[in-house]
C-alpha positions in Angstrom: 18.5 -57.6 -4.2 14.7 -57.8 -4.7 12.5 -58.6 -1.6 11.3 -62.0 -3.1 15.0 -63.2 -3.4 15.7 -62.0 0.2 12.7 -63.9 1.5 13.8 -67.0 -0.4 17.3 -66.9 1.0 16.1 -66.3 4.5 13.5 -69.1 4.3 16.1 -71.5 2.8 18.6 -70.6 5.6 15.9 -71.2 8.2 15.2 -74.6 6.7 18.9 -75.5 6.6 19.4 -74.4 10.2 16.4 -76.1 11.6 17.0 -79.2 9.4 20.7 -79.4 10.5 19.6 -79.2 14.1 17.1 -82.0 13.5 19.7 -84.2 11.9 22.0 -83.7 14.9 19.1 -84.5 17.2 18.3 -87.7 15.2 22.0 -88.7 15.6 21.9 -88.2 19.3 18.9 -90.6 19.6 20.1 -93.2 17.1 20.8 -96.7 18.4 23.8 -97.6 16.3 27.2 -95.9 15.9 27.1 -96.0 12.1 23.7 -94.3 12.0 24.9 -91.7 14.5 27.9 -90.8 12.4 25.8 -90.5 9.3 23.3 -88.2 11.0 26.1 -86.1 12.6 28.0 -85.7 9.2 24.7 -84.8 7.4 23.9 -82.4 10.2 27.3 -80.7 10.1 27.1 -80.4 6.3 23.6 -78.9 6.5 24.6 -76.4 9.2 27.7 -75.4 7.2 25.4 -74.9 4.2 23.1 -72.7 6.3 26.0 -70.5 7.4 27.2 -70.2 3.8 23.8 -69.4 2.3 22.9 -66.9 5.0 26.2 -65.0 5.0 27.0 -65.0 1.2 24.8 -62.1 0.2 26.0 -58.6 0.8 23.3 -57.3 3.1 22.8 -55.7 6.5 21.7 -58.8 8.3 20.8 -56.7 11.4 17.9 -55.3 9.5 16.7 -58.7 8.4 17.1 -60.5 11.7 13.5 -60.0 12.8 12.0 -61.8 9.8 14.7 -64.5 10.0 14.0 -65.3 13.6 10.2 -65.4 13.0 10.8 -67.7 9.9 13.2 -69.9 11.8 10.6 -70.3 14.6 7.9 -71.4 12.2 10.2 -73.8 10.3 11.5 -75.3 13.5 8.0 -76.0 14.7 7.0 -77.6 11.4 10.0 -79.9 11.6 9.3 -80.7 15.3 5.7 -81.6 14.5 6.3 -83.7 11.3 9.8 -85.0 12.1 9.5 -85.8 15.8 5.7 -85.9 16.3 5.8 -83.2 18.9 2.8 -81.0 19.1 3.4 -77.4 20.2 2.1 -76.5 23.6 0.0 -73.5 24.4 3.0 -71.7 25.8 5.0 -72.4 22.6 2.1 -71.1 20.4 1.7 -67.9 22.5 5.5 -67.3 22.7 5.8 -68.1 19.0 3.1 -65.6 18.3 5.2 -63.0 20.2 8.3 -64.0 18.2 6.5 -63.6 14.9 4.9 -60.3 16.0 8.4 -59.1 17.2 9.9 -60.1 13.9 7.3 -58.1 12.0 7.9 -55.1 14.2 11.7 -55.3 13.6 11.2 -55.8 9.9 8.4 -53.4 9.1 8.8 -50.4 11.5 11.0 -47.5 10.4 
């Protein structure tokens, strides 16, 4: 599998995972039962899709976990900012920088 395809699959998986979590979170804060159920079902479907997309390819995921975790962190922060209007704190930005740096070390070091 070429590196571009791998990055697309990992990015898509991170979007599905963070998006599914956001849908469940939206369900937890919804005011009506019907809306909660819809958000929970959409969240469950999205999280199942994440698991399927991430685990379908035949690859050594242990070698890709660094870049995945870094990508997930970035996607989760974007969703948090735009979806829930939460600005990252200084500690989140510093810790996130360490997460991204660690992901690059895991991915790029031999």
